[in-house]
C-alpha positions in Angstrom: 122.2 117.4 89.8 122.8 114.4 92.1 125.3 116.4 94.2 122.9 119.4 94.4 120.1 117.0 95.6 122.4 115.7 98.3 123.4 119.1 99.6 119.7 120.1 99.6 118.8 117.0 101.5 121.4 117.8 104.2 120.8 121.5 104.6 117.1 122.1 104.1 115.8 124.6 106.7 117.9 123.3 109.6 121.3 123.4 111.3 122.7 119.9 110.7 125.5 117.8 112.2 126.9 114.8 110.3 124.8 112.0 111.6 124.8 109.2 109.1 122.4 106.8 110.9 120.6 106.1 107.7 123.6 105.8 105.4 123.2 102.1 104.7 120.1 100.1 103.8 119.9 96.3 104.5 117.8 94.6 101.8 115.8 91.5 102.5 115.9 87.7 102.1 119.6 86.9 101.5 120.8 90.3 102.7 122.8 92.7 100.7 123.5 96.3 101.7 123.2 99.6 99.8 125.9 102.0 101.1 125.3 105.7 100.3 128.3 107.2 102.0 130.5 109.5 99.9 127.6 109.9 97.5 128.3 106.5 96.0 126.2 103.4 95.9 127.9 100.1 96.9 126.5 96.7 97.2 128.0 94.3 99.6 126.7 91.1 101.1 126.2 90.3 104.8 125.0 87.1 106.4 123.8 84.7 107.7 120.3 85.0 106.3 117.6 87.0 108.2 114.2 86.3 106.7 112.4 89.5 105.9 109.0 90.1 104.3 107.3 93.4 105.2 108.9 94.4 108.5 112.4 95.7 108.1 114.6 98.3 109.9 118.3 99.0 110.4 120.6 101.7 111.8 124.2 102.8 111.5 126.4 104.7 113.9 126.8 108.5 113.4 129.7 107.8 111.0 127.6 105.5 108.8 128.9 102.2 109.9 126.2 99.5 110.0 125.2 98.5 113.5 121.9 96.6 113.7 119.0 95.4 111.7 115.8 93.6 112.4 112.8 91.8 110.9 110.6 92.6 114.0 111.4 89.2 115.5 115.1 89.5 116.4 118.0 91.9 116.1 121.2 91.1 114.2 124.5 92.9 114.2 126.6 94.0 111.2 128.0 90.5 110.8 124.5 89.1 110.5 124.5 87.2 113.8 121.9 87.8 116.5 123.1 90.1 119.2 122.9 89.1 122.8 119.4 89.1 124.2 118.1 90.2 120.7 115.7 87.3 120.3 111.9 87.0 120.9 110.9 90.5 120.0 107.2 91.6 119.7 105.7 88.5 121.5 102.6 87.3 119.7 101.4 84.2 117.8 102.8 85.5 114.6 106.3 86.1 115.9 106.2 82.7 117.7 105.1 80.7 114.6 106.3 82.7 111.6 109.9 83.2 112.3 110.6 82.1 108.7 109.4 85.4 107.4 109.6 88.1 110.1 106.6 90.2 111.0 104.1 90.8 108.3 103.5 94.6 108.8 105.2 97.4 106.9 106.9 100.1 108.9 106.4 98.1 112.1 109.9 98.7 113.6 112.1 101.8 113.8 115.6 102.4 115.3 116.4 105.7 116.9 119.6 106.8 118.6 119.1 107.9 122.2 119.3 111.7 122.3 122.6 113.1 123.7 124.0 109.6 124.3 125.8 107.7 121.5 126.0 104.5 123.6 122.3 103.5 123.5 119.8 102.8 120.7 116.1 102.5 120.9 114.0 100.1 118.8 110.3 100.9 118.8 108.4 97.8 117.4 104.8 96.6 116.9 103.3 93.4 117.7 100.7 91.5 115.7 98.2 90.5 118.4 94.8 91.7 117.3 92.4 91.3 114.3 93.5 87.8 113.4 97.2 88.7 114.0 97.2 91.4 111.3 97.2 94.6 113.5 99.1 95.7 116.6 97.4 96.1 119.9 100.7 96.5 121.8 103.6 98.8 121.0 106.9 97.9 122.5 110.4 99.4 122.8 113.7 97.7 123.4 117.1 99.4 124.2 120.5 98.3 122.9 123.8 99.1 124.8 126.3 99.4 121.9 129.4 99.4 124.1 128.9 96.0 125.8 130.5 92.6 124.7 133.5 94.1 123.0 131.4 96.6 121.1 129.1 93.9 119.7 126.2 95.3 121.7 123.4 93.7 123.7 119.7 94.3 124.4 119.5 95.6 128.0 115.7 96.3 128.0 113.4 94.2 125.9 109.7 94.3 125.0 108.9 97.1 127.3 105.3 98.1 126.8 105.1 101.6 125.4 101.4 101.6 124.7 98.6 99.1 125.1 94.8 99.4 125.0 93.9 100.5 121.5 94.1 98.7 118.1 96.6 100.4 115.9 96.8 100.5 112.1 99.1 97.8 110.8 102.1 99.8 109.8 103.0 103.5 109.3 105.4 103.8 112.3 107.6 106.8 111.6 109.4 109.7 113.4 110.7 113.2 113.0 113.4 115.2 114.8 112.1 117.7 117.3 112.8 121.4 116.4 115.4 121.4 119.1 117.6 119.2 116.9 118.0 116.5 119.6 114.7 114.8 120.5 112.4 112.6 118.4 108.7 112.7 117.8 107.4 109.2 117.1 104.1 108.9 115.3 101.6 106.1 114.8 97.9 105.9 114.0 94.8 104.2 115.4 92.7 101.6 113.6 89.3 102.5 112.3 89.7 106.1 113.4 91.4 109.4 112.7 93.4 109.2 115.9 97.2 109.8 115.9 99.4 108.8 118.8 102.7 110.7 119.4 105.5 110.0 121.7 108.6 112.1 122.5 112.0 110.5 123.0 114.3 112.7 125.1 117.5 111.9 127.1 115.1 111.0 130.0 113.3 108.4 128.0 110.0 108.0 126.1 107.0 110.3 127.0 103.4 110.1 125.9 101.1 109.3 124.3 100.1 112.7 123.1 96.8 112.0 121.3 95.3 114.0 118.4 92.2 113.4 116.3 92.5 115.0 112.9 91.7 114.2 109.2 89.3 111.6 107.8 88.5 108.5 109.7 89.9 105.4 107.9 87.7 102.4 107.9 87.5 99.0 106.3 88.9 95.6 107.0 92.3 96.1 105.5 94.2 99.2 106.8 97.8 98.4 105.9 99.4 101.8 106.5 102.4 103.8 105.2 103.5 107.1 106.6 106.4 109.6 105.9 107.6 113.0 107.0 109.0 115.5 104.5 112.7 115.9 104.7 112.4 119.2 106.6 109.8 117.8 109.0 107.2 120.4 108.1 104.7 118.0 106.4 103.4 114.4 107.0 101.7 112.0 104.6 99.9 108.8 105.3 97.8 106.3 103.4 96.0 103.0 103.9 95.0 100.4 101.4 91.5 101.8 101.6 90.7 105.6 101.7 92.4 108.8 100.6 96.0 109.9 101.0 96.2 112.3 103.9 98.7 115.2 103.9 99.1 117.5 106.9 101.4 120.2 108.3 103.5 119.3 111.3 104.7 121.6 114.1 108.1 120.2 115.2 108.0 122.2 118.4 104.6 121.1 119.8 104.2 117.9 117.8 100.8 119.0 116.5 99.3 118.3 113.1 97.2 120.9 111.2 95.7 121.7 107.8 94.6 118.2 106.8 94.3 117.8 103.0 93.2 114.6 101.2 93.9 113.4 97.7 92.6 110.4 95.9 95.2 108.4 94.1 94.4 108.5 90.4 96.2 105.3 89.6 93.2 103.2 90.4 89.8 103.3 88.8 87.7 104.5 90.4 90.2 106.7 92.3 91.0 105.4 95.7 94.1 105.1 97.9 95.8 101.7 97.5 99.1 103.5 97.2 102.3 104.1 99.1 103.5 107.7 99.5 106.9 109.4 99.6 107.9 113.1 99.5 110.4 114.6 97.1 113.5 116.0 98.8 112.3 119.6 98.7 108.8 118.6 99.8 107.1 120.0 96.8 105.9 116.6 95.4 104.3 113.6 96.9 104.7 110.4 94.9 102.2 107.6 95.3 102.9 104.1 93.9 100.3 101.4 93.2 101.8 98.3 91.6 101.8 99.4 88.0 101.5 103.2 88.2 103.4 106.0 89.9 101.7 109.4 90.4 103.3 112.7 91.3 101.2 115.4 93.1 102.3 119.0 93.2 101.8 120.4 96.8 102.7 123.9 95.6 99.7 123.9 93.3 96.3 125.4 94.3 94.7 121.9 93.9 97.3 119.0 94.1 94.5 116.6 93.1 94.2 118.3 89.8 97.9 119.1 89.4 99.2 115.5 89.1 101.0 113.5 86.5 101.5 109.8 85.9 105.3 109.3 86.0 105.2 105.8 84.7 102.9 103.0 83.8 104.4 99.5 84.2 103.1 96.7 82.0 100.7 94.7 84.2 102.4 91.5 83.0 105.8 92.7 84.3 106.5 90.5 87.3 108.8 93.2 88.9 106.0 95.8 89.3 106.6 98.8 91.6 105.8 98.8 95.3 107.5 100.8 98.1 109.2 104.2 97.3 111.8 105.6 99.6 114.1 108.6 99.4 117.8 107.9 99.8 120.7 110.0 101.1 121.8 110.7 97.5 118.6 112.5 96.8 117.0 109.8 94.6 113.9 107.8 95.3 114.3 104.1 95.0 111.4 101.7 94.6 111.1 98.0 95.5 109.4 95.4 93.4 105.7 94.5 94.1 106.2 90.9 95.2 109.9 91.2 96.3 112.2 88.4 95.4 114.0 90.1 92.6 117.6 91.3 92.1 116.6 94.8 91.0 115.3 98.1 92.3 113.6 100.9 90.3 114.5 104.6 90.8 113.4 108.2 90.3 116.6 110.1 89.5 115.5 113.7 90.0 112.4 113.6 92.2 112.4 117.4 92.8 111.5 118.0 89.1 108.0 118.0 87.7 106.4 115.4 85.5 108.6 113.3 83.2 111.6 115.5 84.1 111.9 113.5 87.3 113.2 110.6 85.1 111.8 107.3 86.3 114.1 104.4 85.6 112.8 100.8 85.5 115.4 98.3 86.8 117.8 101.1 87.8 119.9 99.0 90.2 121.0 95.3 90.2 121.4 94.1 93.7 123.5 91.1 94.9 120.6 89.1 96.2 116.8 89.0 96.0 115.1 91.7 98.0 112.2 92.1 100.4 109.0 93.9 99.3 110.0 96.8 101.7 113.0 98.9 102.3 114.2 99.3 105.9 112.1 101.8 107.7 114.1 105.0 107.4 113.6 108.6 108.5 115.7 111.8 108.0 118.2 111.2 110.8 120.2 114.2 109.6 117.5 116.7 110.2 118.8 119.4 112.6 117.6 122.3 114.7 114.8 124.4 113.2 116.3 127.9 113.5 114.2 130.8 114.7 111.4 128.5 115.6 111.1 129.6 119.2 112.2 126.2 120.5 115.6 125.9 118.8 117.6 126.0 122.0 118.3 123.1 124.3 118.7 124.4 127.8 121.2 122.9 130.3 121.7 122.9 134.0 123.0 126.3 134.9 121.4 126.4 138.4 123.8 124.3 140.3 120.9 122.3 141.8 120.4 119.6 139.1 117.4 121.2 137.4 117.8 120.7 133.6 115.4 122.4 131.3 115.2 119.5 128.9 112.2 120.7 126.9 111.4 123.9 125.2 108.7 126.4 124.3 105.3 125.2 123.0 105.4 121.8 124.8 105.0 123.6 128.2 103.7 127.2 128.2 103.8 129.6 131.2 102.0 132.9 131.3 102.7 135.6 132.4 106.5 135.6 132.7 107.6 137.4 134.8 104.7 136.6 137.1 103.3 138.6 140.0 100.1 137.2 141.6 99.7 134.0 139.6 101.1 131.9 136.8 99.0 130.0 134.2 100.5 126.7 133.1 99.5 124.7 130.0 100.9 121.5 128.4 100.7 121.4 124.6 98.9 118.0 124.7 96.4 116.5 127.1 97.6 113.8 129.5 97.9 112.9 133.1 100.5 115.3 134.5 101.9 116.4 137.9 103.2 120.0 137.9 105.9 120.9 140.4 106.9 124.4 141.3 110.7 124.3 142.2 112.8 127.1 143.7 116.5 127.8 143.0 117.7 125.4 145.7 115.7 122.5 144.3 112.9 122.6 146.9 109.3 121.7 145.6 107.3 124.7 146.9 103.9 123.7 145.3 102.5 120.9 143.1 99.3 120.0 141.4 97.8 117.1 139.3 96.1 118.0 136.1 95.1 116.8 132.6 96.6 119.8 130.8 96.2 123.2 132.5 96.4 124.8 136.0 97.1 128.0 137.9 99.7 128.5 140.7 99.5 131.3 143.3 102.8 133.2 143.1 101.8 136.2 145.2 103.0 134.5 148.4 106.3 133.5 146.8 109.5 135.6 147.3 110.7 137.2 144.1 113.3 135.4 142.1 113.9 132.5 139.6 111.7 129.4 139.7 111.2 126.3 137.6 107.9 124.6 136.6 108.4 120.9 136.0 105.9 118.6 134.4 105.9 114.8 135.0 103.9 112.3 133.0 102.1 110.3 135.8 101.9 107.2 133.6 105.6 106.9 132.7 106.8 108.8 135.8 109.2 110.7 133.5 109.9 114.4 133.6 108.6 115.5 130.2 109.2 119.3 130.3 110.8 122.0 132.5 110.6 125.7 132.1 112.1 128.6 133.9 110.1 131.7 135.0 110.5 134.7 137.2 108.4 135.9 140.1 108.6 139.7 140.2 106.5 141.7 142.7 
């Protein structure tokens, strides 16, 4: 069963290359590591100590060798020592005064490998600079060059502002592979709203935000947030400490959410959220934990709210109550302890099975050291191309003039194609764009500034192949390029 779950995890609905960026998890306090390579589970210690409380992230290379980990304040290498220029992340009063603990926000940092370049790694990270230092008002990114300093790595760009101007929910930073199998959609949510902010990491850098309002508006003074994508990237779940659990479909091509569905976690009375979600490997079930209870919701049922079951009820006097569930590369879901500080982890052995057949095990693993409340923020790094999606091909420069079609269908739409008298151009998300019409020898023959859509006169153009290039005017990055034909 365990091997079957692993194979399913790797192959579901995608073409996959072996990219083991999430093969090891660094646990908190006096760090130990869970190593999931070769479908085995190995504990080994690293050091010196990096204090971790809620913010935690790490990444391996594509072969599964541990590279870097962070508590949101600084970055350490595999030997536990701070890497060059890896200090003073996420500048705010909290990070300046509370270095004993790391940042106090769950899912507030996330490592991503740079698309098409194994030398560089991005760290997207939150600050804690609003609402009495409990919520981020600034989103940063930093870039690590792995090949410097005898392969020890160094931060070459630090605390670059990715987004500023809106208060974000404290936590819930996650990402999903674009349907082209190369780029990354990065997702976060706004505070006191139903607004989601999405960024796209391509070989040219970070583009966005692409903004979408959908689902219920969360409110309340305490919106600690947790978010996950299903393993195939087709669904997204998020929750706050107040309000319902929100489940939506996700279009990996266009980066658009749809079909919002809410459930109220039955583990509390009266039902509310107050839980932390995770998908089963096949995406059928959503598990929601809440200290002493763990609920399983069947998304294949007509009404998931009614088709739920309590997997386990922990004695409220048990000091090692359940907290943060996370799917592992071996197909199991592991769960941290509510207050952290224990040498144990709980587990769901067969999370794709319904009800008690999933087999919840209290105190399933004994670790080498006490652990943080949270696991490192992990995503499905192994997710591949979404075949037959209409945007499953990465185009390359075949023109000889340096025009690379880096993006694919649905992000940039051109109609009609071939064109005669005009061509209608539309970006999948609103933003500040400059559209450039480029001929085969690289000359810009027309350009326009727009929020999302525009029309170009092609009647005056000679017949042949052209390229429509979209630039984000805020980041000055080319975010999409499409080829089309003028045919009179």
